[in-house]
matplotlib code that plots the C-alpha trace (Angstrom):
import matplotlib.pyplot as plt

x = [-70.4, -71.1, -74.3, -75.4, -74.4, -76.1, -79.0, -79.7, -78.5, -80.7, -83.7, -86.3, -90.3, -91.5, -93.3, -94.9, -96.0, -99.9, -98.9, -97.5, -100.5, -103.1, -101.0, -101.3, -105.0, -105.8, -103.8, -102.9, -106.0, -103.6, -104.7, -100.7, -100.1, -96.6, -93.8, -90.1, -87.6, -84.3, -81.0, -81.0, -78.5, -80.0, -84.3, -86.7, -87.1, -89.8, -90.6, -94.3, -96.6, -100.0, -103.5, -105.9, -108.7, -111.2, -110.2, -108.0, -108.5, -105.1, -103.8, -100.9, -97.2, -96.9, -93.7, -94.7, -93.2, -90.9, -91.9, -89.5, -89.6, -86.8, -85.3, -86.9, -84.1, -84.5, -88.6, -87.9, -86.9, -89.7, -87.6, -84.6, -86.9, -88.7, -85.7, -84.4, -88.4, -87.8, -84.5, -85.1, -88.2, -85.3, -83.3, -85.9, -87.2, -83.9, -84.4, -83.0, -84.2, -84.9, -88.0, -91.0, -92.7, -96.3, -99.1, -101.7, -105.2, -104.9, -102.2, -99.5, -95.8, -95.4, -96.9, -96.4, -97.1, -97.0, -95.6, -93.6, -89.9, -88.4, -88.0, -90.2, -93.5, -95.1, -96.6, -98.1, -94.5, -91.8, -94.0, -92.7, -93.7, -91.5, -92.0, -93.3, -93.1, -94.0, -91.9, -92.7, -90.2, -87.6, -86.9, -83.1, -79.9, -77.8, -74.7, -72.6, -74.4, -72.6, -68.7, -67.3, -65.6, -63.9, -67.0, -69.5, -67.4, -67.2, -71.0, -71.4, -69.0, -71.3, -74.2, -73.1, -71.5, -75.3, -76.6, -74.5, -74.7, -78.7, -79.2, -76.7, -78.6, -81.0, -80.3, -82.8, -83.0, -83.5, -79.8, -78.5, -77.6, -78.5, -75.6, -75.2, -72.7, -72.2, -70.9, -67.4, -66.9, -67.7, -65.0, -63.0, -65.5, -64.6, -61.6, -64.2, -64.8, -61.4, -62.2, -64.2, -60.9, -58.0, -55.1, -52.8, -51.9, -55.4, -55.6, -52.8, -54.0, -57.5, -55.8, -53.3, -56.7, -58.2, -55.7, -54.6, -57.8, -58.6, -55.9, -55.5, -59.4, -61.8, -59.8, -59.8, -64.1, -65.1, -62.7, -64.0, -67.2, -70.1, -73.9, -76.5, -75.0, -76.6, -74.0, -73.8, -73.2, -72.7, -72.6, -76.1, -77.6, -77.1, -79.1, -78.0, -79.8, -79.0, -77.0, -78.3, -76.4, -74.4, -73.0, -69.7, -67.8, -69.3, -70.2, -73.6, -74.9, -75.7, -76.1, -80.0, -81.3, -79.7, -81.4, -81.4, -80.9, -81.3, -77.4, -78.1, -76.5, -75.4, -71.3, -68.2, -68.5, -65.6, -67.1, -69.5, -67.0, -64.6, -67.6, -68.2, -64.7, -64.3, -67.0, -65.9, -62.5, -63.6, -66.0, -63.4, -61.8, -60.9, -59.3, -57.0, -58.6, -56.8, -58.2, -61.9, -61.5, -60.0, -62.8, -65.4, -63.5, -63.4, -66.5, -67.8, -65.8, -67.6, -70.2, -68.8, -65.2, -62.8, -59.7, -56.4, -56.4, -59.2, -58.1, -55.1, -56.9, -59.2, -57.0, -57.4, -60.9, -61.3, -59.5, -61.5, -64.8, -63.6, -62.4, -65.7, -67.1, -65.1, -65.6, -68.3, -69.7, -67.9, -69.5, -72.6, -72.4, -71.1, -74.5, -76.5, -74.9, -77.7, -77.4, -74.6, -75.1, -73.3, -69.9, -70.3, -67.4, -65.2, -63.5, -62.2, -62.0, -59.1, -56.8, -57.8, -57.5, -54.0, -53.5, -54.7, -53.0, -49.6, -50.0, -47.8, -50.2, -48.5, -48.2, -51.7, -52.9, -51.1, -53.0, -56.3, -55.6, -54.1, -57.1, -59.5, -57.4, -58.0, -61.6, -61.5, -60.8, -63.7, -63.4, -63.4, -63.8, -61.0, -60.7, -62.9, -65.6, -64.5, -64.7, -61.0, -62.9, -61.4, -57.7, -58.5, -56.9, -54.0, -53.2, -54.1, -51.7, -49.1, -50.1, -46.8, -47.4]
y = [-5.8, -9.5, -9.6, -6.5, -8.6, -11.9, -9.5, -7.7, -10.8, -13.7, -12.0, -12.2, -13.5, -16.7, -15.9, -18.3, -17.6, -17.8, -15.4, -13.2, -13.5, -12.8, -9.4, -8.2, -8.8, -7.4, -4.1, -3.1, -5.4, -7.4, -11.2, -13.0, -15.8, -16.3, -15.6, -16.2, -15.6, -13.8, -13.1, -11.0, -10.5, -9.0, -9.0, -10.8, -9.8, -11.4, -11.4, -11.5, -11.5, -10.5, -9.4, -7.1, -8.5, -5.6, -3.5, -1.5, 1.1, 1.1, -1.6, -3.7, -3.3, -5.5, -6.6, -7.2, -6.6, -6.9, -7.5, -6.0, -7.1, -5.5, -7.6, -7.3, -4.7, -1.9, -2.5, -0.7, 2.3, 3.7, 6.9, 5.6, 3.8, 6.9, 8.8, 6.2, 6.6, 10.4, 10.1, 7.2, 9.9, 12.4, 10.3, 9.1, 12.8, 13.2, 10.8, 7.8, 4.8, 3.5, 1.2, 3.3, 1.9, 1.4, 2.8, 0.5, 1.0, 3.3, 5.3, 4.4, 3.5, 0.7, -1.9, -2.7, -6.2, -8.4, -11.7, -14.4, -14.7, -17.3, -20.8, -19.8, -21.9, -20.2, -16.9, -15.5, -15.1, -14.6, -12.2, -9.0, -6.1, -6.1, -3.4, -4.1, -2.5, -3.0, -2.1, -1.6, -4.2, -2.6, -5.3, -5.6, -7.4, -7.1, -5.9, -9.7, -11.4, -9.5, -9.2, -6.1, -3.6, -0.8, 1.4, -0.3, 0.6, 4.2, 4.4, 2.9, 5.8, 8.9, 7.0, 7.0, 10.9, 11.4, 10.2, 12.1, 15.4, 15.1, 14.8, 17.8, 19.7, 16.8, 15.5, 13.5, 13.3, 9.9, 9.2, 10.4, 8.4, 5.2, 2.1, 0.1, -2.5, -1.8, 2.0, 2.6, 4.3, 1.5, -0.8, -0.6, -3.0, -6.2, -6.4, -8.6, -11.1, -11.4, -15.2, -15.9, -15.6, -17.8, -17.8, -17.9, -14.4, -13.0, -12.0, -10.0, -8.0, -7.3, -5.7, -4.0, -2.5, -1.2, 0.3, 2.3, 2.8, 4.0, 6.5, 8.1, 8.4, 7.7, 10.3, 12.9, 12.0, 15.6, 17.1, 15.5, 16.6, 15.0, 14.4, 11.8, 9.0, 5.2, 3.6, -0.1, 0.5, -3.5, -5.7, -6.9, -3.6, -1.5, -3.3, -2.9, -3.1, -3.2, -0.2, 2.2, 1.7, 5.2, 4.1, 5.8, 3.2, 0.3, -1.8, -4.0, -3.0, 0.3, 1.4, 1.4, 1.8, 1.9, -0.8, -1.0, 2.0, 0.3, 1.5, 5.0, 7.5, 11.1, 10.5, 11.5, 11.3, 9.3, 6.3, 6.4, 6.0, 4.0, 1.1, 1.1, 0.9, -1.8, -4.4, -3.7, -4.1, -7.9, -8.0, -7.9, -10.9, -10.2, -6.7, -5.7, -4.6, -1.4, -0.6, -1.3, 1.0, 3.2, 3.9, 4.1, 7.1, 8.3, 8.3, 9.6, 12.7, 13.5, 14.4, 14.9, 16.4, 15.0, 16.9, 15.6, 14.0, 12.1, 10.2, 9.7, 7.8, 5.9, 3.0, 2.8, 3.2, 0.2, -1.9, -1.2, -1.9, -5.0, -6.0, -5.5, -7.3, -10.3, -10.1, -9.7, -12.1, -15.2, -14.3, -14.1, -17.6, -18.5, -17.5, -18.8, -21.6, -22.2, -18.6, -19.1, -15.4, -14.0, -15.7, -13.9, -11.8, -14.3, -16.6, -13.5, -10.9, -12.2, -12.6, -8.9, -7.2, -8.7, -7.4, -3.7, -3.6, -4.5, -1.7, 1.4, 4.1, 6.9, 4.8, 3.6, 7.1, 8.4, 5.1, 6.1, 9.8, 8.8, 6.6, 10.0, 11.9, 9.3, 9.0, 13.0, 12.2, 11.0, 7.2, 6.9, 3.7, 2.3, 1.5, -1.2, 0.3, -1.1, 1.2, 1.8, 1.6, -2.0, -0.3, 2.4, 0.9, -0.2, 3.5, 4.9, 2.5, 4.0, 7.3, 9.2, 12.1]
z = [-23.0, -23.4, -21.8, -23.4, -26.8, -25.3, -25.2, -28.8, -30.5, -28.4, -27.3, -30.1, -30.2, -30.4, -34.4, -36.2, -39.5, -39.0, -36.1, -38.5, -40.9, -38.1, -37.2, -41.1, -41.4, -38.3, -38.3, -42.2, -43.8, -45.5, -46.2, -46.1, -49.3, -48.4, -46.0, -46.0, -43.0, -44.2, -42.4, -39.8, -37.0, -34.2, -35.3, -37.0, -40.8, -42.8, -46.6, -47.1, -50.2, -49.7, -51.3, -49.6, -47.7, -48.4, -45.1, -47.1, -49.3, -50.4, -52.8, -51.7, -53.2, -55.8, -55.2, -51.4, -48.0, -45.5, -42.1, -39.0, -35.5, -33.0, -30.7, -26.8, -26.0, -29.5, -28.7, -25.2, -27.3, -29.7, -29.6, -31.2, -34.2, -34.7, -35.5, -38.1, -39.8, -39.9, -41.5, -43.9, -44.8, -45.9, -47.7, -49.7, -50.6, -51.9, -54.3, -53.1, -52.9, -49.1, -47.5, -46.8, -43.6, -44.1, -41.7, -39.4, -40.5, -37.1, -39.3, -37.0, -38.6, -35.9, -34.1, -29.9, -29.5, -26.3, -27.3, -25.7, -26.1, -28.4, -26.9, -23.8, -23.3, -20.5, -22.2, -18.4, -17.0, -20.2, -22.7, -23.5, -25.5, -29.4, -31.6, -35.3, -38.4, -42.1, -45.0, -49.2, -50.4, -52.9, -56.0, -57.1, -56.1, -53.0, -53.8, -52.4, -55.3, -58.2, -58.9, -57.2, -59.7, -59.1, -60.6, -57.9, -55.5, -56.5, -56.7, -53.2, -52.2, -54.0, -52.2, -48.9, -49.5, -50.9, -47.4, -45.1, -47.5, -47.3, -43.7, -43.0, -40.0, -39.2, -36.0, -33.6, -30.0, -30.3, -31.8, -28.4, -25.2, -27.4, -27.3, -30.3, -30.5, -33.9, -33.4, -34.1, -30.9, -28.8, -30.2, -27.2, -25.5, -27.7, -25.7, -23.2, -25.7, -27.1, -26.0, -29.0, -31.3, -32.1, -30.0, -33.6, -33.4, -33.9, -30.0, -30.2, -33.5, -32.1, -29.2, -31.4, -33.6, -30.6, -28.4, -31.3, -32.3, -28.8, -28.6, -32.3, -33.0, -30.0, -27.6, -30.7, -31.3, -30.5, -33.4, -36.4, -38.4, -37.2, -38.6, -38.9, -40.8, -42.2, -40.2, -41.6, -45.3, -46.2, -49.1, -47.4, -47.3, -50.7, -53.4, -57.5, -60.2, -64.2, -65.0, -67.8, -71.4, -70.9, -67.3, -67.0, -65.7, -68.4, -65.5, -65.3, -62.6, -60.2, -56.9, -56.7, -53.1, -48.7, -47.0, -43.2, -41.2, -37.5, -37.3, -37.8, -35.7, -34.9, -35.6, -37.4, -41.2, -41.3, -39.7, -42.5, -45.4, -43.2, -43.0, -46.6, -47.4, -44.5, -45.9, -49.7, -49.1, -47.0, -50.5, -53.1, -54.6, -57.8, -57.0, -54.0, -50.9, -51.2, -54.6, -53.7, -50.4, -53.0, -55.5, -52.6, -50.8, -54.4, -54.9, -51.3, -51.9, -54.7, -52.5, -49.2, -48.0, -45.7, -43.8, -44.8, -41.1, -41.7, -44.9, -42.8, -40.2, -42.4, -43.0, -38.7, -38.6, -41.6, -39.5, -36.8, -38.8, -39.5, -36.2, -34.8, -37.6, -36.7, -33.1, -33.0, -35.5, -33.5, -30.7, -31.9, -33.3, -30.1, -28.4, -31.5, -33.4, -35.8, -37.3, -39.5, -41.4, -38.2, -39.3, -42.9, -42.2, -40.9, -44.1, -45.6, -43.2, -41.0, -43.8, -45.3, -41.8, -41.5, -44.7, -44.5, -41.1, -42.5, -45.1, -44.6, -44.4, -46.3, -49.0, -48.4, -48.7, -51.4, -53.9, -52.4, -53.6, -56.8, -57.4, -56.5, -59.3, -61.7, -60.9, -62.1, -65.6, -68.1, -69.0, -72.3, -74.9, -76.5, -80.0, -79.8, -78.0, -74.7, -71.8, -69.8, -66.4, -65.6, -66.5, -63.9, -61.0, -63.1, -64.3, -60.5, -58.9, -61.6, -60.9, -59.2, -56.6]

ax = plt.figure().add_subplot(projection="3d")
ax.plot(x, y, z, "-o")
ax.set_aspect("equal")
plt.show()
């Protein structure tokens, strides 16, 4: 496991700004005018702005592009990447804004290029094949940059449910047999990385989560409804824009797009909603994590059903995902201390994990169900014209069975 993660997090190409410009000109007929490196766990991502150099008949996207370079390991599996591209196309077709791949001058949706590995100078020995894609840039603000509200959590859940519902019946061979560190079914492998976790009780917590998840979820994996899922609905992969004046929640923001399908897979639907619930629980600083996660679940259930058994296991699945993020993030930082993006979850994640793990599971499920019932009721303005959305969490908590 440790060697596998090392490959994914560290094997990237040596790529200069000038070489990116050369690739864009040669393969896309675009002249690069600016290039900005973006945060990334495993791959290289750049935001580029361009102008046409006359070789491409299509006018350049006015918002620019994302130039994405897969790490060496993922570049070896083009079937998986083709599955992602087809999945993204289906999601886009049903009206969910998602990145669109730009074809090369020869009509291909990706490039395979021989490049030197990062940090190596002898290109004759160390050059490797890397896969590159160009996507139209989608304007908006990432979710982590705006205040989290119950309404926004609900909208995240609705969007997650829409994605899963839209993809029912879609299954690509590229999603099978692909080993991805971040898939919840690989959670037990992180016990090999416990040396990166502080020995202050957190190692025991990780072990408890892994053992319980293994026995209650993974050993019964085939018993849960499955389908193609996004697999990584975190605060950096969700875009928001200004909400409409008639927004039901009286929110300032609305969910507008879903990014980064690099962890998409054919897995149980319970993992999709649990992952979104986990990240909203971590992101919440002005509403309790059980409330944030409850509104995500409420939104999801408007689009895709979960059984009582699945809902009862959601706390465990949420804690499993937070644990996975914390341990892999700590290990990735140890491998590459220059990439502090890998520690994004750590500061708030450990307290959130302990808080959720210690909650009574039955009481938590009751609270989530109360939130879902509250969301079925219309949100009306009070006497002074302000929305009641901000009071919905309190109403749900006070609603007894």
